[in-house]
C-alpha positions as CSV (number, residue, x, y, z in Angstrom):
1,M,3.2,72.6,86.9
2,E,3.2,69.0,88.0
3,K,6.6,67.2,88.1
4,E,5.2,64.8,85.2
5,D,5.1,67.9,83.0
6,L,8.7,68.7,83.5
7,L,9.9,65.0,83.3
8,G,9.4,62.3,80.7
9,K,6.9,59.7,81.8
10,N,9.7,57.1,81.8
11,G,11.6,59.4,84.4
12,G,14.0,60.8,81.9
13,E,15.1,64.4,83.1
14,V,14.5,67.2,80.7
15,K,16.4,70.2,80.8
16,I,16.1,73.5,78.9
17,E,19.2,75.2,78.5
18,D,20.5,78.2,76.7
19,R,24.1,78.5,77.1
20,D,26.1,80.6,74.6
21,L,27.5,78.7,71.5
22,L,30.7,80.6,72.0
23,G,31.5,77.9,74.5
24,L,31.4,75.2,71.9
25,T,34.4,72.8,72.0
26,W,35.8,71.0,69.2
27,N,35.3,67.8,70.9
28,E,31.4,68.5,71.2
29,F,31.4,69.6,67.6
30,G,33.4,66.5,66.5
31,R,31.1,64.1,68.5
32,E,28.0,65.7,66.8
33,L,29.6,65.6,63.4
34,K,30.2,61.9,64.0
35,D,26.6,61.2,65.1
36,V,25.2,63.0,62.0
37,S,27.5,61.0,59.7
38,C,26.9,57.6,61.1
39,L,23.0,58.4,60.9
40,S,23.2,59.9,57.4
41,G,25.6,57.3,55.8
42,P,23.3,54.4,55.9
43,M,20.3,56.6,54.9
44,V,22.1,57.4,51.7
45,A,22.1,53.6,50.9
46,V,18.5,53.3,52.1
47,N,17.3,56.1,49.7
48,W,19.3,54.9,46.9
49,S,17.9,51.4,47.2
50,V,14.4,52.7,47.2
51,F,15.1,54.8,44.1
52,F,16.8,52.1,42.2
53,L,13.9,49.7,42.4
54,Q,12.2,51.7,39.9
55,I,15.3,52.2,37.7
56,I,16.1,48.5,37.6
57,S,12.5,47.8,36.6
58,L,12.6,50.4,34.0
59,M,16.1,48.7,32.6
60,M,14.4,45.4,32.3
61,V,11.3,46.8,30.6
62,G,13.5,48.5,28.0
63,H,14.2,45.2,26.4
64,F,10.5,44.9,25.1
65,G,10.8,47.9,22.7
66,K,10.2,51.5,22.5
67,V,6.5,51.4,23.3
68,A,7.0,49.4,26.5
69,L,9.9,51.6,27.5
70,S,8.1,54.9,26.9
71,S,5.0,53.7,28.5
72,T,6.5,52.4,31.5
73,A,8.8,55.5,31.9
74,I,5.8,57.7,31.6
75,S,3.8,55.6,34.1
76,I,6.5,55.7,36.8
77,S,7.0,59.4,36.2
78,L,3.2,60.3,36.6
79,C,2.8,57.9,39.6
80,A,5.8,59.4,41.2
81,L,4.1,62.9,40.9
82,S,0.6,62.0,41.6
83,G,1.3,59.3,44.4
84,F,4.8,58.6,45.7
85,S,5.7,62.2,46.2
86,I,2.6,63.1,48.1
87,I,2.9,60.1,50.4
88,Y,6.6,60.6,51.1
89,G,5.8,64.4,51.9
90,L,3.0,63.4,54.1
91,S,5.4,61.0,56.0
92,C,7.8,63.7,56.7
93,A,5.5,65.0,59.6
94,L,6.7,62.0,61.5
95,E,10.3,63.6,61.8
96,T,8.7,66.3,63.7
97,L,5.9,64.4,65.8
98,C,7.9,61.4,66.6
99,G,11.4,62.9,66.8
100,Q,10.3,65.4,69.4
101,A,8.3,62.8,71.4
102,Y,11.2,60.6,71.4
103,G,13.6,63.2,72.5
104,A,11.2,63.9,75.4
105,Q,11.3,60.2,76.2
106,Q,7.6,59.8,75.5
107,Y,8.1,56.3,74.1
108,R,4.5,55.2,74.1
109,K,3.4,58.4,72.4
110,F,6.2,57.6,69.9
111,G,4.8,54.2,69.1
112,V,1.2,55.4,68.9
113,Q,2.2,58.1,66.4
114,I,3.8,55.5,64.1
115,H,0.6,53.5,64.1
116,T,-1.5,56.7,63.4
117,A,0.9,57.6,60.5
118,I,0.5,54.1,58.9
119,F,-3.3,54.4,59.1
120,C,-3.3,57.9,57.8
121,L,-0.8,57.2,55.0
122,N,-2.8,54.2,53.9
123,L,-6.0,56.1,54.1
124,S,-4.5,58.9,51.9
125,C,-3.6,56.2,49.1
126,I,-7.3,55.4,48.5
127,P,-8.1,58.6,46.6
128,L,-4.7,58.4,44.8
129,C,-5.5,54.9,43.6
130,L,-8.9,56.1,42.2
131,L,-6.7,58.7,40.2
132,W,-4.4,55.7,38.9
133,M,-7.3,53.7,37.8
134,C,-8.5,56.6,35.5
135,L,-4.9,57.6,34.4
136,G,-5.0,56.0,30.9
137,K,-8.5,57.4,30.1
138,L,-7.2,60.6,31.3
139,L,-4.2,60.9,29.0
140,V,-6.4,59.9,26.1
141,F,-8.7,62.8,27.1
142,L,-5.7,65.1,27.1
143,G,-4.7,64.1,23.6
144,Q,-1.8,61.8,24.2
145,N,-1.0,58.7,22.0
146,P,-4.0,56.1,22.7
147,L,-1.7,53.1,22.5
148,I,0.9,54.5,25.1
149,S,-2.1,55.8,27.2
150,H,-3.6,52.5,27.5
151,E,-0.3,50.7,28.5
152,V,0.3,53.7,31.1
153,G,-3.1,53.1,32.5
154,K,-2.6,49.3,33.0
155,F,0.9,49.7,34.6
156,A,-0.5,52.3,36.9
157,V,-3.2,50.0,38.2
158,C,-0.8,47.2,38.7
159,L,1.5,49.6,40.5
160,I,-1.4,50.2,43.3
161,P,-0.1,47.4,45.8
162,A,3.3,49.3,45.6
163,L,1.6,52.7,46.8
164,F,0.2,51.1,49.9
165,G,3.7,49.3,50.5
166,Y,5.6,52.4,50.1
167,A,3.4,54.3,52.5
168,T,3.8,51.7,55.3
169,L,7.5,51.6,54.5
170,Q,8.0,55.4,54.8
171,A,6.6,55.2,58.4
172,L,8.6,52.3,59.3
173,I,11.8,53.9,57.9
174,R,11.2,57.0,60.3
175,F,10.6,54.8,63.2
176,F,14.0,53.5,62.9
177,M,15.6,56.6,61.8
178,I,14.5,58.8,64.6
179,Q,15.8,56.2,67.0
180,S,19.3,56.2,65.0
181,L,18.8,52.6,64.3
182,T,20.2,52.6,60.8
183,S,21.6,49.1,60.7
184,P,18.2,47.4,60.1
185,L,17.3,49.9,57.4
186,F,20.5,49.2,55.7
187,V,20.3,45.4,55.9
188,T,16.7,45.1,54.8
189,S,17.3,47.5,52.1
190,S,20.1,45.6,50.8
191,I,18.1,42.4,50.9
192,T,15.2,43.9,49.2
193,L,17.3,45.2,46.4
194,C,18.9,41.8,45.7
195,F,15.5,40.2,45.9
196,H,14.2,42.7,43.5
197,I,16.8,42.1,40.8
198,A,15.9,38.5,40.7
199,F,12.1,38.7,41.2
200,C,11.8,41.4,38.7
201,W,13.7,39.6,36.1
202,L,11.5,36.4,36.7
203,L,8.2,38.2,36.4
204,V,9.1,40.3,33.5
205,F,11.0,37.6,31.3
206,K,9.9,34.3,32.6
207,S,6.4,34.6,34.2
208,G,4.4,36.0,31.0
209,F,3.3,39.1,32.8
210,G,5.9,41.2,30.5
211,C,6.0,45.0,31.5
212,L,3.3,44.5,34.1
213,G,5.7,42.2,35.9
214,A,7.9,45.2,36.7
215,A,5.0,46.9,38.5
216,F,4.2,43.7,40.4
217,A,7.8,43.3,41.4
218,I,8.0,46.9,42.7
219,G,5.2,46.3,45.0
220,S,6.4,42.9,46.2
221,S,9.8,44.5,47.0
222,Y,8.1,47.3,49.1
223,W,6.1,44.8,51.0
224,L,9.0,42.5,51.6
225,N,11.1,45.5,53.1
226,V,7.8,46.3,55.3
227,I,7.7,42.7,56.5
228,L,11.4,42.5,57.3
229,L,11.2,45.8,59.3
230,G,8.1,44.9,60.9
231,L,9.5,41.8,62.3
232,Y,12.7,43.4,63.5
233,M,10.4,46.0,65.3
234,K,8.3,43.2,67.0
235,F,11.2,41.0,68.0
236,S,14.4,43.0,68.5
237,S,15.0,44.3,72.2
238,S,16.2,47.6,70.6
239,C,12.9,48.3,69.7
240,A,11.2,47.3,72.9
241,K,10.5,50.7,74.6
242,T,9.0,52.3,71.4
243,W,7.0,49.3,70.1
244,V,3.4,49.3,71.4
245,P,0.3,47.2,70.6
246,I,-2.1,48.5,68.0
247,S,-5.1,50.2,69.8
248,M,-7.8,52.5,69.3
249,E,-5.6,55.2,70.6
250,L,-4.1,55.7,67.4
251,F,-7.2,57.5,66.0
252,H,-6.7,60.2,68.6
253,G,-3.7,61.6,66.8
254,I,-5.1,61.8,63.3
255,R,-5.9,65.4,63.5
256,E,-2.5,66.2,64.7
257,F,-0.7,64.3,62.1
258,F,-2.6,65.7,59.1
259,G,-2.1,69.2,60.6
260,L,1.8,69.0,59.9
261,A,1.5,66.2,57.2
262,V,-0.3,68.3,54.9
263,P,2.2,71.4,54.8
264,S,5.0,68.8,54.7
265,A,3.5,67.3,51.5
266,A,3.0,70.8,50.1
267,M,6.6,71.7,50.9
268,I,8.0,68.5,49.3
269,C,5.6,68.4,46.2
270,L,5.8,72.0,45.3
271,E,9.7,71.5,44.8
272,W,9.5,68.1,43.2
273,W,6.6,69.1,40.9
274,S,8.5,72.4,39.8
275,F,11.3,70.1,38.0
276,E,8.9,67.9,36.3
277,L,6.9,70.8,35.1
278,L,9.9,72.3,33.5
279,T,10.7,68.9,31.9
280,L,7.2,68.9,30.1
281,I,7.8,72.5,29.3
282,S,11.1,71.9,27.5
283,G,9.3,69.6,25.2
284,L,7.9,72.8,23.8
285,L,11.3,74.2,22.9
286,P,12.8,74.2,19.3
287,N,14.5,71.0,18.7
288,P,12.4,69.3,21.4
289,E,14.2,65.8,21.4
290,L,17.6,67.4,22.2
291,E,16.4,69.9,24.7
292,T,14.2,67.5,26.6
293,S,16.8,64.9,26.6
294,I,19.3,67.4,28.1
295,F,17.0,68.7,30.7
296,S,15.9,65.1,31.9
297,V,19.5,64.1,32.1
298,C,20.4,67.3,34.2
299,V,17.4,66.4,36.5
300,S,18.4,62.7,36.8
301,T,22.0,63.8,37.6
302,T,21.2,66.3,40.5
303,T,18.3,64.0,41.8
304,T,20.9,61.2,42.3
305,I,23.4,63.5,44.0
306,Y,20.6,65.3,45.9
307,T,19.9,62.0,47.6
308,I,23.0,62.5,49.6
309,A,21.9,65.8,50.8
310,E,18.4,64.6,51.6
311,A,19.9,61.7,53.9
312,I,22.0,64.5,55.7
313,G,18.7,66.5,56.1
314,S,16.9,63.6,57.4
315,A,19.5,63.0,59.9
316,A,19.6,66.6,61.1
317,S,15.8,66.6,61.1
318,A,16.0,63.6,63.5
319,R,18.8,65.1,65.7
320,V,17.2,68.5,65.9
321,S,13.7,67.1,66.8
322,N,15.1,64.9,69.5
323,A,17.0,67.7,70.9
324,L,14.2,70.1,71.1
325,G,12.0,67.3,72.5
326,A,14.6,66.7,75.3
327,G,14.5,70.5,76.1
328,N,18.0,71.0,74.8
329,P,18.3,74.0,72.3
330,R,22.1,73.8,72.6
331,S,22.3,70.4,71.3
332,A,20.0,71.4,68.4
333,R,22.1,74.3,67.5
334,V,25.2,72.2,67.5
335,T,23.4,69.7,65.2
336,V,22.7,72.6,62.7
337,F,26.4,73.6,62.7
338,A,27.6,70.1,62.3
339,S,25.2,69.0,59.5
340,M,25.8,72.2,57.5
341,F,29.6,71.5,57.7
342,L,29.0,68.1,56.5
343,T,26.8,69.2,53.6
344,C,29.3,71.9,52.6
345,F,32.0,69.3,52.3
346,E,29.7,66.9,50.5
347,A,28.5,69.6,48.1
348,L,32.0,70.7,47.3
349,L,33.3,67.2,46.9
350,M,30.5,66.0,44.5
351,S,30.5,69.3,42.5
352,S,34.4,69.0,42.2
353,I,34.1,65.4,40.9
354,M,31.4,66.4,38.5
355,F,33.6,69.3,37.2
356,A,36.6,67.1,36.8
357,S,34.8,64.5,34.8
358,K,32.8,66.9,32.6
359,N,34.4,65.7,29.3
360,V,33.4,62.2,29.9
361,L,30.2,62.4,32.0
362,G,28.0,63.0,28.9
363,C,29.0,59.9,27.4
364,V,27.6,57.9,30.3
365,F,24.0,59.0,29.3
366,S,24.4,59.1,25.6
367,S,26.5,58.4,22.4
368,D,25.0,61.3,20.4
369,G,27.7,63.8,19.9
370,D,25.2,66.8,20.0
371,V,23.9,65.6,23.5
372,V,27.3,65.0,24.9
373,V,28.4,68.4,23.8
374,Y,25.3,70.2,25.2
375,F,25.6,68.4,28.4
376,T,29.3,69.2,28.9
377,D,28.3,72.9,28.4
378,M,25.9,72.5,31.3
379,I,28.3,71.1,33.8
380,P,29.4,74.3,35.4
381,L,25.6,75.3,36.0
382,L,25.1,71.6,37.4
383,C,28.1,72.1,39.8
384,L,26.5,75.2,41.1
385,S,23.1,73.6,41.4
386,V,24.6,70.7,43.4
387,I,26.0,73.1,45.9
388,V,22.8,75.2,46.2
389,D,20.5,72.1,46.4
390,S,22.7,70.3,48.9
391,L,22.5,73.3,51.3
392,H,18.7,74.0,51.0
393,G,18.0,70.2,51.2
394,T,19.8,70.0,54.5
395,I,18.2,73.4,55.8
396,S,14.8,71.9,54.7
397,G,15.6,69.0,56.9
398,I,16.3,71.2,59.9
399,A,13.1,73.1,59.3
400,T,11.1,70.0,59.3
401,G,12.9,68.9,62.6
402,I,11.7,72.1,64.1
403,G,8.2,72.0,62.6
404,L,8.4,74.7,60.1
405,Q,6.7,72.8,57.1
406,Q,4.1,75.6,56.6
407,L,6.8,78.2,56.2
408,G,8.7,75.8,53.9
409,A,5.7,75.2,51.6
410,Y,5.2,79.1,51.5
411,V,8.9,79.5,50.6
412,N,9.0,76.8,47.8
413,L,5.7,78.4,46.4
414,K,7.2,81.7,46.2
415,S,10.7,80.5,45.2
416,Y,9.8,78.2,42.3
417,Y,6.4,79.2,41.1
418,V,6.5,83.1,41.5
419,L,10.1,83.5,40.8
420,G,12.0,80.4,39.4
421,I,9.6,79.1,36.7
422,P,8.6,82.4,35.2
423,I,12.3,83.3,34.8
424,A,13.1,79.8,33.4
425,V,10.3,80.3,30.8
426,T,11.5,83.9,29.9
427,L,15.2,82.6,29.5
428,G,14.4,79.5,27.8
429,F,11.9,80.9,25.2
430,W,12.1,84.6,24.7
431,V,15.7,85.0,25.4
432,G,16.4,81.8,23.3
433,L,18.8,79.8,25.9
434,G,16.7,76.7,25.6
435,A,17.3,74.1,28.2
436,K,20.2,76.1,29.8
437,G,17.8,78.9,30.3
438,L,15.2,76.8,32.0
439,W,17.9,75.4,34.3
440,I,19.1,78.8,35.0
441,G,15.5,79.8,36.1
442,I,14.9,76.8,38.3
443,M,18.5,77.3,39.9
444,I,17.5,81.1,40.8
445,G,14.5,79.5,42.5
446,S,16.6,77.2,44.5
447,I,18.9,80.1,45.4
448,S,15.8,82.1,46.6
449,K,14.8,79.3,48.6
450,L,18.1,78.9,50.3
451,V,18.5,82.4,51.1
452,L,14.9,82.7,52.5
453,L,15.2,79.4,54.6
454,S,18.9,80.6,55.7
455,F,17.6,83.9,57.0
456,R,14.7,82.2,58.9
457,L,17.2,79.6,60.5
458,S,19.6,82.5,61.5
459,C,16.8,84.3,63.5
460,T,15.6,81.0,65.2
461,D,15.0,81.2,69.0
462,W,16.1,77.8,69.9
463,K,14.9,78.2,73.4
464,M,11.5,79.3,72.2
465,E,11.4,76.2,69.7
466,A,12.2,73.9,72.6
467,R,9.1,75.3,74.4
468,N,7.1,75.0,71.5
469,A,8.1,71.3,71.2
470,R,7.2,70.7,74.6
471,E,3.9,72.3,74.2
472,R,3.2,70.0,71.1
473,I,4.2,67.0,72.9
474,F,2.1,67.8,76.1
475,H,-0.8,69.1,74.3
476,G,-0.7,72.9,75.2
477,R,1.0,72.7,78.6
478,L,3.5,75.6,77.8
479,L,6.5,75.9,80.2
480,T,6.7,79.4,81.6
481,E,9.8,81.3,82.4
482,D,9.4,80.2,86.2
483,Q,8.6,76.8,85.3
484,M,11.8,76.5,82.9
485,S,13.9,77.7,85.9
486,K,12.5,74.6,87.7
487,V,13.5,72.3,84.9
488,E,17.0,73.8,85.1
489,Q,17.3,72.9,88.6
490,L,16.1,69.3,88.0
491,G,18.0,68.6,84.9
492,K,21.6,67.7,84.2
493,N,23.8,68.5,81.5
């Protein structure tokens, strides 16, 4: 093998090492724990800011009455299922491709992959937009209320610019996150959130757009964040080595991107859709107003907390992919230990806070006595769900960093749709446990996912994964044992 195959094109030395983890020192573990924490902390704020754009819009629209509130809520939910979740899932492929390329010091390849992703993600928005344009008519065809369906359709159409902005934003977020440049993400997200509060109020209450102003405000806020990150990427010296001009070279990586993006989207969406499916099913239970309200509140609560684990998982994904791309399986394994330790601490802390406040937490969501009592009774289950979801959320991020999205999609399909949802329906309807039975079923699916992914992770040959990463980066030029020995002689710890 040529020396260029062993070294990064920018001259960075690559070493594939496989020393035993028994030699791990507390200083080494502490440094990695600090790095993962510093990367995941700002990402929590970034994820929350993106999430709260829609929540703030919904809160403002709620002042126009029940029809406006229900149609907007349904539209946001359906658009999340049929659009935003798919785009988010597709973008997760960058955590593997760009993360490993950056670790291997293939900075031009990294920059080109970002351009490829932006093109592919925006291209993927086109069929989704066609679906959104027919959403109102589709709901009427399915027997939904014509008035609400018409309003849902109009809101979805006005939300189309937001989908393209969201697609571009997700690629740029990965650009900065993989390089551990979280400060720009935190600053631009904070600016965008403040802008959204003022601009959404202006469009909803003062411009005459009414409810539709909320959709325009969401799109404007996403694009503002894109512009701010794009300007920083273009002019900041910290991005100089990874920023490349747009060229025809971006079309060369389309097949490679979709090869990982499609299973990434399946992995994300299969889990996301399972909760939404059970929310719809809860409406078929006896006393649907109470049961659906409880299940929706449970989903909202765990989703908000899951954002923290999702940020840790993204940080772990970036760190693991960087280490594998650099040919350093030891660092990848240290990242796994550090990120799982941080996740366990976070999960125990959040579940403890939730359990300690169980008598007052229900009052935050409703003043209805039945809802408060029912939700309080659900708290122990939610605490267990927080622990399980946090653990498998981080493990999913690690799997993404390795490039195991296809396995993750298969595990989610088996865990939720073959095991979790059938058990949920059985417990909820035939056993008569209602929303509690549905939640127990989906939690069993989550536990199954955690066990399967944990088993796969425990069996990981990190040295082989480092070789696979090098093969992916250099298009099939696999390192042999003899060639790895040469790398070890060239590399430095």
